[in-house]
N, CA, C and O of each residue as an XYZ file, in Angstrom:
328
protein
N     -17.844    -18.854     31.807
C     -18.341    -17.073     31.588
C     -17.042    -16.496     31.712
O     -16.278    -17.104     32.461
N     -16.520    -15.251     31.037
C     -15.384    -14.754     30.959
C     -15.624    -13.491     32.165
O     -16.743    -12.998     32.312
N     -14.591    -13.102     32.885
C     -14.606    -12.218     33.575
C     -14.772    -11.177     32.492
O     -14.073    -11.119     31.480
N     -16.054    -10.122     32.893
C     -15.901     -9.113     31.769
C     -15.532     -7.738     32.159
O     -16.214     -6.833     31.678
N     -14.606     -7.452     32.916
C     -13.367     -6.752     32.892
C     -12.567     -7.637     34.022
O     -12.981     -8.271     34.993
N     -10.664     -7.319     33.260
C      -9.675     -7.804     34.357
C      -8.942     -6.727     34.562
O      -8.768     -6.190     33.468
N      -8.321     -6.019     35.579
C      -7.486     -5.136     35.419
C      -8.445     -3.526     35.059
O      -7.925     -2.471     34.696
N      -9.784     -3.746     35.272
C     -10.351     -2.499     34.109
C     -10.304     -2.613     33.172
O     -10.679     -1.620     32.550
N      -9.965     -3.497     32.545
C     -10.014     -3.679     30.909
C     -11.093     -4.666     30.190
O     -10.819     -5.867     30.194
N     -12.153     -4.290     29.649
C     -12.876     -5.221     29.506
C     -12.617     -6.364     28.429
O     -13.061     -6.251     27.287
N     -12.096     -7.145     28.720
C     -11.452     -8.478     27.888
C     -12.226     -8.755     26.780
O     -11.622     -8.677     25.710
N     -13.921     -9.191     26.712
C     -14.151     -9.516     25.252
C     -14.837     -8.154     24.634
O     -15.985     -8.086     24.194
N     -13.939     -7.155     24.695
C     -14.156     -5.808     23.435
C     -12.600     -5.636     22.998
O     -12.230     -4.984     22.022
N     -11.602     -6.469     24.062
C     -10.337     -6.183     23.807
C     -10.483     -7.322     22.906
O     -10.147     -7.124     21.739
N     -10.962     -8.586     23.258
C     -10.733     -9.395     22.213
C     -11.319     -9.507     21.005
O     -10.842     -9.985     19.976
N     -12.254     -9.095     21.170
C     -12.987     -8.757     19.847
C     -11.927     -7.917     18.938
O     -11.373     -8.366     17.934
N     -11.741     -6.547     19.510
C     -10.943     -5.854     18.400
C      -9.402     -6.526     18.106
O      -9.054     -6.398     16.932
N      -8.758     -6.984     18.690
C      -7.896     -8.128     17.959
C      -8.241     -9.100     17.542
O      -7.302     -9.851     17.278
N      -9.718     -9.695     17.224
C      -9.786    -10.944     16.391
C     -10.047     -9.688     15.042
O      -9.286     -9.625     14.076
N     -11.021     -8.942     15.189
C     -10.741     -8.663     14.051
C      -9.915     -7.199     13.391
O     -10.315     -6.496     12.463
N      -8.911     -7.066     14.044
C      -7.397     -6.896     13.416
C      -6.793     -7.628     12.977
O      -6.029     -7.324     12.061
N      -6.893     -8.950     13.471
C      -5.895    -10.417     12.647
C      -6.957    -10.826     11.769
O      -6.563    -11.469     10.796
N      -8.201    -10.629     11.844
C      -8.768    -10.631     10.290
C      -8.328     -9.789      9.094
O      -8.057    -10.173      7.957
N      -8.320     -8.848      9.482
C      -8.306     -7.449      8.372
C      -6.441     -7.930      7.561
O      -5.982     -8.121      6.434
N      -5.926     -7.932      9.020
C      -4.494     -8.653      8.592
C      -4.318     -9.471      7.100
O      -3.680     -9.249      6.071
N      -5.489    -10.820      7.692
C      -4.661    -11.446      7.055
C      -5.588    -11.222      5.204
O      -5.357    -11.758      4.121
N      -6.223    -10.589      5.473
C      -7.226     -9.979      4.178
C      -6.243     -9.135      3.651
O      -6.091     -8.949      2.443
N      -5.658     -8.686      4.421
C      -4.224     -7.782      3.618
C      -3.116     -8.495      2.871
O      -2.697     -8.239      1.742
N      -2.806     -9.235      3.530
C      -1.879    -10.444      2.910
C      -2.809    -10.911      1.897
O      -2.817     -9.998      1.071
N      -3.353    -11.542      1.623
C      -4.600    -12.146      0.673
C      -4.270    -10.715     -0.492
O      -3.894    -10.899     -1.649
N      -4.422     -9.830     -0.100
C      -4.918     -9.013     -1.328
C      -3.272     -8.555     -1.613
O      -2.935     -8.081     -2.698
N      -2.356     -8.756     -0.540
C      -0.964     -8.121     -1.170
C      -0.617     -9.313     -1.756
O       0.466     -9.210     -2.331
N      -1.182    -10.558     -1.849
C      -0.712    -11.660     -2.689
C      -1.257    -11.242     -4.393
O      -0.576    -11.072     -5.404
N      -2.800    -11.167     -4.180
C      -3.375    -11.066     -5.328
C      -2.608     -9.504     -6.329
O      -2.292     -9.320     -7.505
N      -2.594     -9.069     -5.673
C      -1.444     -7.630     -6.389
C      -0.518     -7.960     -6.984
O      -0.333     -7.571     -8.137
N       0.382     -8.839     -6.296
C       1.498     -9.690     -6.725
C       1.121    -10.132     -7.914
O       1.945    -10.168     -8.828
N      -0.013    -10.488     -8.078
C      -0.040    -11.741     -8.987
C      -0.031    -10.628    -10.292
O       0.684    -10.737    -11.288
N      -1.080     -9.450    -10.004
C      -1.174     -8.544    -11.070
C       0.138     -8.391    -11.590
O       0.462     -8.726    -12.730
N       0.900     -7.873    -10.735
C       2.283     -6.982    -11.512
C       2.854     -8.433    -11.972
O       3.496     -8.252    -13.007
N       2.862     -9.360    -11.719
C       3.881    -10.355    -12.463
C       2.829    -10.788    -13.527
O       3.425    -10.990    -14.584
N       1.859    -10.949    -13.617
C       0.565    -10.863    -15.325
C       1.384     -9.824    -16.241
O       1.714    -10.085    -17.398
N       1.705     -8.469    -15.504
C       1.801     -7.235    -16.826
C       3.394     -7.199    -16.844
O       3.910     -6.326    -17.542
N       4.227     -8.084    -16.127
C       5.744     -8.721    -16.517
C       5.480     -9.083    -17.663
O       5.540     -8.570    -18.780
N       5.006    -10.589    -17.007
C       4.712    -11.553    -18.578
C       3.968    -11.284    -19.755
O       3.963    -12.020    -20.742
N       3.140     -9.879    -19.603
C       2.360     -9.303    -20.941
C       3.216     -8.256    -21.764
O       2.879     -7.843    -22.873
N       4.659     -7.777    -20.916
C       5.494     -6.886    -21.397
C       5.437     -5.464    -20.819
O       6.002     -4.560    -21.435
N       4.788     -5.214    -19.670
C       4.735     -4.454    -19.641
C       6.130     -4.037    -18.695
O       6.791     -4.977    -18.252
N       6.512     -2.809    -18.430
C       7.384     -2.480    -17.206
C       6.887     -1.820    -15.851
O       6.487     -0.690    -15.569
N       7.031     -2.716    -15.296
C       6.257     -2.873    -13.561
C       6.968     -1.560    -12.927
O       6.101     -0.948    -12.303
N       8.400     -0.799    -12.841
C       8.445     -0.206    -11.945
C       7.995      0.925    -12.960
O       8.595      1.956    -12.653
N       7.248      1.104    -13.944
C       6.366      2.094    -14.776
C       4.999      2.487    -14.438
O       4.363      3.539    -14.374
N       4.799      1.294    -14.256
C       3.179      0.766    -13.975
C       3.186      1.170    -12.161
O       2.271      1.669    -11.506
N       4.083      0.892    -11.862
C       4.200      1.481    -10.035
C       3.945      2.986     -9.930
O       3.231      3.416     -9.025
N       4.581      3.905    -10.948
C       5.277      5.173    -10.516
C       4.154      5.700    -11.077
O       3.934      6.774    -10.517
N       3.090      5.400    -12.163
C       1.657      5.914    -12.898
C       0.763      5.647    -11.211
O      -0.023      6.453    -10.713
N       1.209      4.206    -10.565
C      -0.198      4.144     -9.930
C       0.089      5.294     -8.737
O      -0.668      6.080     -8.167
N       1.391      5.055     -8.632
C       1.581      6.692     -7.128
C       1.275      7.893     -7.557
O       0.803      8.778     -6.842
N       1.542      7.996     -8.825
C       1.137      9.258     -9.025
C      -0.032      9.512     -9.437
O      -0.297     10.708     -9.555
N      -1.152      8.464     -9.805
C      -2.222      8.901     -9.757
C      -3.127      9.117     -8.236
O      -4.243      9.593     -8.029
N      -2.298      8.652     -7.500
C      -3.210      8.875     -6.112
C      -2.933     10.247     -5.578
O      -3.566     10.626     -4.593
N      -1.783     11.248     -6.306
C      -1.223     12.329     -5.903
C      -2.490     13.483     -6.426
O      -3.565     13.047     -6.838
N      -2.164     15.245     -6.337
C      -2.777     16.057     -7.040
C      -1.982     15.886     -7.960
O      -0.877     15.377     -7.769
N      -2.560     16.428     -9.561
C      -1.975     17.193    -10.274
C      -0.836     17.737    -10.664
O       0.053     17.490    -11.479
N      -1.119     18.638     -9.776
C       0.231     20.009     -9.223
C       1.181     19.594     -8.629
O       2.307     20.038     -8.852
N       0.924     18.579     -7.670
C       2.018     17.729     -7.207
C       2.906     16.921     -7.713
O       4.062     16.780     -7.313
N       2.138     16.111     -9.030
C       3.045     15.150     -9.813
C       3.642     16.121    -10.961
O       4.712     15.775    -11.460
N       3.016     17.336    -11.425
C       3.824     18.275    -12.248
C       5.199     18.688    -11.525
O       6.299     18.601    -12.070
N       5.018     19.062    -10.464
C       6.073     19.307     -9.673
C       7.408     18.396     -9.331
O       8.625     18.584     -9.299
N       6.776     17.639     -9.165
C       7.896     16.682     -9.238
C       8.607     15.793    -10.356
O       9.679     15.188    -10.339
N       7.373     15.969    -11.582
C       8.182     15.459    -12.610
C       9.356     16.619    -12.772
O      10.548     16.401    -12.986
N       8.828     17.671    -12.643
C      10.055     19.181    -13.118
C      10.682     18.856    -12.211
O      11.745     18.627    -12.789
N      10.883     18.625    -11.087
C      12.129     18.430     -9.957
C      13.203     17.019    -10.252
O      14.283     16.727     -9.739
N      12.555     16.478    -11.075
C      12.933     14.970    -11.893
C      13.936     15.352    -12.756
O      15.141     15.101    -12.744
N      12.975     16.257    -13.811
C      14.000     16.127    -15.053
C      15.381     17.251    -15.170
O      16.413     17.310    -15.839
N      14.729     18.058    -14.118
C      16.127     19.320    -13.495
C      17.129     18.729    -13.109
O      18.200     19.106    -13.585
N      17.132     17.652    -12.162
C      17.938     17.151    -11.419
C      18.342     15.680    -12.489
O      18.827     14.675    -11.969
N      18.108     15.740    -13.750
C      18.657     14.483    -14.484
C      19.779     15.439    -15.310
O      20.964     15.134    -15.443
N      19.068     16.802    -15.894
C      19.831     18.089    -16.412
C      21.142     18.241    -15.801
O      22.188     18.395    -16.431
N      21.011     18.185    -14.412
C      22.227     18.952    -13.877
C      23.222     17.774    -13.331
O      24.255     18.002    -12.700
N      22.706     16.400    -13.702
C      23.525     15.125    -13.805
C      24.064     15.014    -15.011
O      25.113     14.378    -14.911
N      23.810     15.382    -16.276
C      24.088     15.463    -17.393
C      23.399     14.405    -18.072
O      23.724     14.180    -19.238
N      22.346     13.603    -17.442
C      21.529     12.417    -18.193
C      20.817     13.392    -19.118
O      20.016     12.975    -19.955
């Protein structure tokens, strides 16, 4: 039987929290591998992976933020003579 508290810490609760985090970290690792596989699939299908990453990033933002970043990108490119 484990001690319910050690030094004022509920050991069972702490163990439960740590084990849940470890489980989720493993799941996240598996998901990261899945995403990596999908990017490899996209590349093998002839898609440009950096562009796909940029689109995914843009889809997470508000349209106004995307527009502002695109405008700045164009301004910076023109400033560099590109």
